C-alpha positions in Angstrom: -9.0 -6.9 11.5 -8.3 -6.6 7.7 -9.3 -8.8 5.2 -6.5 -11.3 4.2 -5.9 -11.7 0.6 -3.5 -14.6 0.8 -0.6 -15.9 2.9 2.9 -17.5 2.3 5.1 -19.0 4.7 6.8 -15.6 5.2 4.1 -13.0 4.4 0.5 -12.0 4.8 -1.0 -9.9 2.0 -4.1 -8.1 3.3 -6.0 -5.1 3.0 -4.9 -1.7 4.6 -6.5 -0.3 7.7 -6.0 3.0 9.5 -3.6 1.5 12.0 -1.2 1.2 8.9 -0.7 4.9 8.7 3.0 5.1 10.1 4.1 2.1 7.9 2.7 3.7 4.9 4.5 6.9 5.7 7.7 5.1 6.6 8.0 3.0 3.2 7.1 5.8 1.2 9.5 8.5 2.9 12.5 6.8 1.2 13.1 8.6 -2.1 14.4 5.4 -3.5 11.1 3.7 -3.1 9.4 6.4 -5.3 11.9 7.3 -7.7 10.2 5.9 -10.8 6.7 5.6 -9.7 5.3 9.0 -11.1 4.1 10.0 -7.5 7.2 10.7 -5.8 6.6 13.3 -2.9 3.2 12.6 -2.6 3.5 11.1 1.1 5.1 13.8 3.1 3.3 13.4 6.3 1.4 11.2 8.3 -1.8 12.9 7.3 -0.9 12.1 3.7 -0.5 8.5 4.3 -3.6 8.5 6.2 -5.4 10.2 3.4 -4.3 7.7 0.9 -5.4 4.8 2.9 -8.7 6.5 3.9 -9.6 8.1 0.5 -8.1 6.0 -2.2 -7.4 2.4 -1.0 -10.3 1.8 1.4 -12.6 3.4 -1.2 -11.2 1.1 -3.9 -11.8 -2.0 -2.0 -15.5 -1.0 -1.9 -15.8 0.2 -5.4 -13.8 -2.4 -7.4 -12.9 -5.2 -4.8 -9.3 -4.6 -5.0 -6.7 -1.9 -4.6 -3.1 -1.9 -3.0 -2.6 -4.5 -0.6 -0.5 -4.5 2.6 2.3 -6.8 2.7 3.1 -7.7 6.3 6.2 -9.8 7.3 4.9 -12.5 9.7 7.9 -12.8 11.6 7.6 -9.1 12.9 4.1 -8.3 12.0 5.3 -5.2 10.1 3.9 -3.6 7.0 7.0 -3.8 4.6 5.2 -2.4 1.5 2.4 -2.9 -0.8 1.5 -4.9 -3.9 -1.7 -5.3 -5.9 -4.0 -3.3 -8.4 -5.2 0.0 -8.8 -7.9 1.3 -11.1 -6.3 4.1 -13.0 -9.2 6.3 -13.9 -7.0 8.6 -16.2 -6.5 5.7 -18.7 -9.6 3.5 -17.6 -7.1 0.7 -16.8 -6.1 -1.6 -14.1 -2.5 -1.0 -12.8 -0.5 -3.7 -11.1 2.4 -2.8 -9.0 4.4 -3.0 -5.7 6.5 -0.9 -3.5 8.8 -2.1 -0.5 10.9 -0.6 2.0 14.4 -0.9 0.5 15.5 -3.1 3.0 13.0 -5.8 1.9 
């Protein structure tokens, strides 16, 4: 079970886990989602999605106490995207961002 960050009547915001690989691939696969992010084309396979969860987000939870968080639609229990923070080591700053499947 992933740590829940917060809940609304419609959504759960929680830490990602490796069960979310397919969802991370799915919402990143649509080119519209990554058009202006600076990392378009980074998720080209399930292995890429797993690497991001395992090597980046799970490590950042441990190192910084935050990272990107899964946004889960309660009605379907599906991950529809992410929101949250990212430590940007390139500029030594924290970025706030979100990314959602276009239908949401």
